[in-house]
KEMIGU-433359 format. One record per residue (C-alpha): residue in three letters; x, y, z. Coordinates in nm, 2 decimals. Last residue first. Layout:
% KEMIGU-433359
   r     c1     c2     c3
 ala      X      Y      Z
...
//
This chain:
% KEMIGU-433359
   r     c1     c2     c3
 glu   1.17   4.70  -3.68
 ala   1.48   4.78  -3.58
 arg   1.77   4.58  -3.69
 phe   2.11   4.52  -3.54
 val   2.38   4.26  -3.72
 ile   2.73   4.09  -3.58
 asn   2.84   3.90  -3.81
 arg   3.18   3.81  -3.63
 ala   3.33   3.78  -3.28
 phe   3.66   3.71  -3.25
 glu   3.81   4.08  -3.29
 asn   3.66   4.15  -2.98
 val   3.29   4.33  -2.88
 asp   3.22   4.52  -2.55
 leu   2.86   4.68  -2.60
 ala   2.68   4.97  -2.38
 pro   2.89   5.22  -2.51
 his   2.76   5.15  -2.88
 asp   3.05   5.00  -3.10
 ala   2.85   4.73  -3.23
 gln   2.58   4.93  -3.37
 met   2.21   4.98  -3.36
 val   2.12   4.96  -3.02
 thr   1.73   5.15  -2.95
 gln   1.72   5.36  -2.70
 gly   1.42   5.39  -2.41
 asn   1.66   5.27  -2.15
 ile   1.83   5.02  -2.36
 arg   1.62   4.88  -2.64
 leu   1.77   4.59  -2.83
 asn   1.51   4.61  -3.14
 val   1.64   4.29  -3.32
 phe   1.96   4.20  -3.21
 thr   2.16   3.98  -3.45
 val   2.45   3.77  -3.31
 gly   2.63   3.54  -3.58
 glu   2.98   3.41  -3.50
 val   3.11   3.40  -3.19
 ala   3.46   3.20  -3.24
 arg   3.69   2.93  -3.17
 glu   3.92   2.90  -3.45
 gly   4.04   3.30  -3.45
 asp   4.02   3.28  -3.07
 phe   3.85   3.23  -2.75
 gly   3.48   3.48  -2.93
 tyr   3.41   3.76  -2.73
 ile   3.03   3.95  -2.73
 arg   3.04   4.09  -2.36
 ser   2.78   4.35  -2.26
 pro   2.90   4.65  -2.07
 asn   2.89   4.69  -1.70
 pro   2.54   4.85  -1.63
 asn   2.39   5.13  -1.64
 asp   2.13   5.26  -1.42
 gly   1.75   5.07  -1.47
 asn   1.54   4.98  -1.77
 tyr   1.67   4.69  -2.03
 val   1.47   4.59  -2.28
 ile   1.54   4.26  -2.56
 asn   1.24   4.27  -2.81
 lys   1.45   4.03  -3.00
 phe   1.79   3.85  -2.90
 leu   1.95   3.59  -3.15
 ile   2.18   3.36  -3.20
 asn   2.32   3.19  -3.44
 glu   2.66   3.09  -3.35
 val   2.87   3.02  -3.02
 arg   3.27   2.82  -3.09
 lys   3.45   2.56  -2.97
 gly   3.50   2.60  -2.54
 ala   3.78   2.63  -2.38
 val   3.95   2.31  -2.23
 pro   4.00   2.21  -1.87
 asn   3.67   2.41  -1.78
 tyr   3.55   2.41  -1.45
 asp   3.75   2.73  -1.23
 lys   3.98   2.80  -1.53
 asn   3.68   2.92  -1.73
 trp   3.82   2.89  -2.05
 val   3.54   3.06  -2.27
 val   3.36   3.11  -2.59
 arg   3.16   3.42  -2.52
 ile   2.78   3.57  -2.52
 asp   2.73   3.78  -2.20
 phe   2.37   3.99  -2.13
 leu   2.29   4.27  -1.93
 gln   2.59   4.35  -1.75
 gly   2.67   4.29  -1.36
 leu   2.61   4.41  -1.04
 glu   2.28   4.62  -0.91
 ile   2.09   4.54  -1.28
 his   1.78   4.76  -1.30
 glu   1.45   4.58  -1.44
 val   1.51   4.33  -1.74
 arg   1.19   4.27  -2.02
 ile   1.27   3.96  -2.23
 asn   1.04   3.92  -2.54
 asp   1.24   3.70  -2.69
 phe   1.57   3.53  -2.66
 thr   1.67   3.26  -2.89
 val   1.96   3.02  -2.93
 asn   2.06   2.86  -3.25
 arg   2.38   2.73  -3.16
 val   2.65   2.63  -2.88
 ile   2.94   2.41  -2.96
 asn   3.06   2.30  -2.66
 lys   3.46   2.24  -2.64
 asp   3.48   2.21  -2.23
 gly   3.30   2.60  -2.22
 ala   3.04   2.73  -2.45
 cys   2.94   3.07  -2.21
 ile   2.58   3.21  -2.33
 ala   2.49   3.44  -2.05
 met   2.15   3.63  -2.00
 ala   2.15   3.83  -1.67
 gly   2.53   3.85  -1.78
 trp   2.83   3.85  -1.53
 tyr   3.01   3.54  -1.38
 asn   3.37   3.62  -1.48
 pro   3.29   3.96  -1.32
 gln   3.27   3.82  -1.00
 pro   3.06   4.00  -0.75
 glu   2.74   3.93  -0.91
 his   2.34   4.06  -0.87
 his   2.05   4.04  -1.17
 glu   1.73   4.14  -1.04
 leu   1.39   4.12  -1.19
 ile   1.43   3.91  -1.52
 asp   1.12   3.91  -1.67
 ile   1.04   3.67  -1.90
 asn   0.81   3.63  -2.22
 glu   0.98   3.37  -2.47
 phe   1.38   3.15  -2.36
 arg   1.46   2.94  -2.68
 ile   1.75   2.68  -2.68
 asn   1.78   2.47  -3.01
 glu   2.12   2.40  -2.95
 ile   2.36   2.27  -2.70
 val   2.60   2.06  -2.88
 asp   2.87   1.91  -2.63
 gly   3.25   1.89  -2.64
 asn   3.49   1.63  -2.84
 arg   3.59   1.31  -2.55
 his   3.69   1.40  -2.24
 his   3.59   1.78  -2.23
 asp   3.24   1.61  -2.24
 gly   2.98   1.96  -2.14
 his   3.01   2.23  -1.87
 ile   2.94   2.58  -1.92
 gly   2.65   2.64  -2.22
 val   2.35   2.83  -2.10
 asn   2.29   3.01  -1.81
 leu   1.92   3.27  -1.77
 ala   1.92   3.45  -1.46
 his   2.30   3.46  -1.39
 ala   2.47   3.50  -1.09
 val   2.36   3.61  -0.72
 asp   1.99   3.76  -0.61
 ala   1.90   3.61  -0.91
 trp   1.56   3.68  -0.96
 phe   1.32   3.55  -1.25
 val   1.02   3.59  -1.35
 ser   0.83   3.31  -1.61
 asn   0.63   3.33  -1.94
 arg   0.88   3.07  -2.12
 val   1.18   2.85  -2.08
 thr   1.22   2.62  -2.38
 ile   1.41   2.35  -2.44
 asp   1.50   2.13  -2.77
 lys   1.84   2.04  -2.72
 ser   2.11   1.93  -2.46
 asp   2.38   1.70  -2.64
 gly   2.56   1.36  -2.38
 tyr   2.68   1.23  -2.09
 tyr   2.56   1.23  -1.79
 gln   2.72   1.10  -1.49
 trp   2.90   1.41  -1.36
 arg   2.85   1.72  -1.63
 ser   2.75   1.66  -2.01
 gly   2.63   1.96  -2.18
 tyr   2.45   2.26  -1.97
 val   2.14   2.41  -1.95
 ala   2.13   2.66  -1.66
 ile   1.81   2.83  -1.52
 cys   1.78   3.11  -1.23
 asp   2.16   3.07  -1.16
 asp   2.24   3.14  -0.81
 ser   2.11   3.21  -0.48
 thr   1.77   3.19  -0.66
 arg   1.41   3.39  -0.68
 leu   1.27   3.17  -0.91
 phe   0.89   3.20  -1.05
 val   0.75   2.91  -1.30
 ala   0.51   3.01  -1.57
 asp   0.65   2.73  -1.85
 ile   0.92   2.54  -1.87
 asp   0.97   2.26  -2.12
 ile   1.24   2.02  -2.16
 his   1.28   1.81  -2.46
 ser   1.62   1.70  -2.44
 ser   1.89   1.65  -2.19
 ser   2.26   1.65  -2.12
 met   2.26   1.85  -1.80
 ile   1.97   2.07  -1.72
 asp   1.94   2.30  -1.39
 ile   1.66   2.45  -1.26
 gly   1.71   2.69  -0.97
 asp   2.09   2.71  -0.88
 ser   2.12   2.68  -0.50
 trp   2.54   2.70  -0.54
 gly   2.57   2.83  -0.21
 lys   2.22   2.88   0.01
 thr   1.96   3.12   0.01
 ser   1.68   2.98  -0.26
 phe   1.32   3.03  -0.35
 ser   1.12   2.82  -0.56
 lys   0.76   2.81  -0.77
 phe   0.65   2.61  -1.02
 asn   0.38   2.70  -1.26
 arg   0.45   2.47  -1.48
 ile   0.76   2.20  -1.54
 asn   0.73   1.93  -1.84
 val   1.02   1.69  -1.90
 his   0.99   1.52  -2.24
 glu   1.38   1.38  -2.19
 ser   1.63   1.27  -1.91
 gly   2.01   1.24  -1.88
 gly   2.00   1.51  -1.64
 ile   1.73   1.71  -1.49
 tyr   1.79   1.88  -1.15
 ile   1.46   2.06  -0.98
 ser   1.55   2.35  -0.66
 tyr   1.93   2.30  -0.69
 his   2.09   2.24  -0.40
 pro   2.07   2.34  -0.01
 pro   1.71   2.39  -0.08
 asp   1.50   2.68   0.07
 leu   1.15   2.69   0.02
 leu   0.95   2.49  -0.33
 ile   0.61   2.55  -0.37
 val   0.41   2.32  -0.54
 gly   0.19   2.37  -0.93
 glu   0.33   2.17  -1.17
 val   0.66   1.91  -1.19
 ala   0.61   1.63  -1.51
 ile   0.82   1.36  -1.63
 gln   0.77   1.18  -1.94
 lys   1.10   1.05  -1.95
 ser   1.37   0.95  -1.73
 phe   1.75   0.88  -1.68
 arg   1.73   1.14  -1.38
 ile   1.48   1.36  -1.27
 arg   1.53   1.51  -0.89
 val   1.32   1.76  -0.72
 gly   1.38   1.93  -0.40
 arg   1.80   1.89  -0.43
 phe   1.98   1.87  -0.10
 ala   1.75   1.56   0.02
 ser   2.02   1.31   0.05
 phe   2.33   1.51   0.15
 arg   2.19   1.57   0.51
 his   2.12   1.96   0.59
 phe   1.76   2.01   0.57
 asp   1.63   2.32   0.78
 ala   1.53   2.53   0.49
 leu   1.40   2.17   0.27
 tyr   1.01   2.23   0.25
 leu   0.85   2.13  -0.05
 met   0.54   2.31  -0.06
 gly   0.16   2.27  -0.15
 arg  -0.07   2.40  -0.44
 gly  -0.04   2.03  -0.59
 arg   0.16   1.82  -0.83
 val   0.43   1.55  -0.87
 thr   0.38   1.33  -1.18
 val   0.56   1.03  -1.34
 asn   0.53   0.90  -1.66
 glu   0.85   0.74  -1.71
 val   1.08   0.61  -1.43
 ser   1.49   0.58  -1.43
 asp   1.55   0.79  -1.15
 cys   1.25   1.02  -1.01
 val   1.31   1.17  -0.66
 met   1.14   1.38  -0.48
 ser   1.29   1.56  -0.19
 gly   1.17   1.57   0.21
 ala   1.00   1.82   0.43
 val   0.67   1.80   0.29
 ala   0.43   2.12   0.36
 ala   0.05   2.04   0.30
 gly  -0.20   2.33   0.28
 gly  -0.29   2.31  -0.08
 ala  -0.24   1.94  -0.17
 ile   0.05   1.77  -0.24
 tyr  -0.01   1.50  -0.52
 val   0.27   1.25  -0.60
 thr   0.10   1.03  -0.92
 lys   0.26   0.71  -1.04
 gly   0.35   0.57  -1.38
 ser   0.72   0.50  -1.28
 pro   0.75   0.47  -0.91
 ile   0.83   0.71  -0.76
 pro   1.20   0.79  -0.48
 leu   1.09   0.96  -0.21
 ile   1.40   1.11  -0.04
 thr   1.46   1.23   0.35
 glu   1.47   0.91   0.49
 glu   1.24   1.05   0.76
 ile   1.03   1.18   0.53
 tyr   0.80   1.46   0.78
 his   0.50   1.56   0.70
 met   0.28   1.90   0.76
 gly  -0.05   1.94   0.73
 pro  -0.32   1.93   0.42
 ala  -0.31   1.63   0.28
 phe  -0.03   1.43   0.11
 tyr  -0.20   1.22  -0.16
 leu   0.04   0.98  -0.35
 val  -0.19   0.87  -0.66
 asp  -0.20   0.55  -0.84
 pro  -0.33   0.33  -0.62
 ala  -0.11  -0.02  -0.60
 lys  -0.38  -0.27  -0.73
 gly  -0.62  -0.54  -0.56
 his  -0.93  -0.39  -0.63
 pro  -0.97  -0.30  -0.28
 ser  -0.65  -0.13  -0.30
 ala  -0.33  -0.20  -0.15
 pro  -0.15  -0.45  -0.38
 ser   0.20  -0.36  -0.36
 thr   0.39  -0.05  -0.48
 leu   0.29   0.24  -0.40
 pro   0.09   0.13  -0.07
 asp   0.44   0.01   0.00
 leu   0.66   0.34  -0.13
 leu   0.49   0.54   0.19
 his   0.52   0.31   0.46
 glu   0.91   0.23   0.35
 leu   0.99   0.58   0.37
 arg   0.92   0.61   0.74
 his   0.66   0.88   0.77
 ile   0.68   1.16   1.02
 gly   0.28   1.36   1.08
 pro   0.02   1.46   0.86
 lys  -0.23   1.19   0.69
 val  -0.07   1.03   0.40
 val  -0.39   0.97   0.13
 phe  -0.36   0.68  -0.07
 val  -0.58   0.72  -0.41
 asn  -0.66   0.49  -0.65
 asp  -0.96   0.41  -0.47
 asp  -1.07   0.76  -0.49
 glu  -1.18   0.93  -0.18
 pro  -0.90   1.14  -0.25
 asn  -0.98   1.28  -0.53
 pro  -0.76   1.39  -0.72
 pro  -0.75   1.74  -0.87
 asn  -0.86   1.77  -1.17
 asp  -0.72   2.13  -1.37
 glu  -0.62   2.33  -1.05
 leu  -0.77   2.68  -1.02
 pro  -0.47   2.91  -1.16
 asn  -0.27   3.06  -0.90
 ala  -0.24   3.42  -0.77
 phe   0.09   3.47  -0.61
 leu   0.20   3.71  -0.34
 his   0.57   3.72  -0.22
 met   0.67   3.92   0.13
//
């Protein structure tokens, strides 16, 4: 059982407002939901600004709801919507409320992600709970200025990541809870139809539980057909990691930076991270890699990484790796400030909790 205490909602929409279209419980065809959002429907002769799912169970027959620019989808407390929210080439869209997106019974390909944000900007997701998506909870590709706040998700299926970010920038993730059966947070460069760097991404004030794979993962995918991507200016701040369990050593690391596909990963900060007992894995994994499952080529380098006020309490995990790939594809500049493992401050690279190879340089330890 998971119990959450939500903050009070700030100015929820009024279902009696002319600019609000209320969807009553039942099975709804997609066109019946889209028509009021895209054509004049109110007494004022304009489409409503808010699609309001009232308490009850809602089934979207076509399984996905494309949301037009400038609209809000409000899922009220007590409402459960069986279907995916899609933001595709739009701007100024909000998905919010205290209700639930319910995908546990979906096997159709079109509904295998909870919220899709593609080639869009100025998108907000706030307050909703997502239950058991067949794939990612929130999927961000080729987008910018996305704000995710007070979002919760639970997944159980293979490759059911939490929030994955590809070739996107100016992403702010705040006060989320993710218990996932793959990475909780993943930041990539190019993948699938999304091309370009990823930068200026912040994840803060959150709790992560990885039943499989990483809690925090950066760097594996990029544009290997060209010259790779730059993934930079990433910040993880004030985070609790409750579990990390991964049977495959190549995917160990509650906090992982694995640069593949000619990528450069730089300027990444992990600040004020508390990690509880690791069942199977390691605390962090910083590598330039050639992962043959995903990377046709190795990454270029990892540089300027800061771990500050990292606390681990639990049985001794496997040693954390800091590996460059070779002399030219190195890890350069990793600083640890107050790295504490079971009450002991780590102050040297030859500590038993660390595994550093000859292609990792300028590893610095400080206590404050």
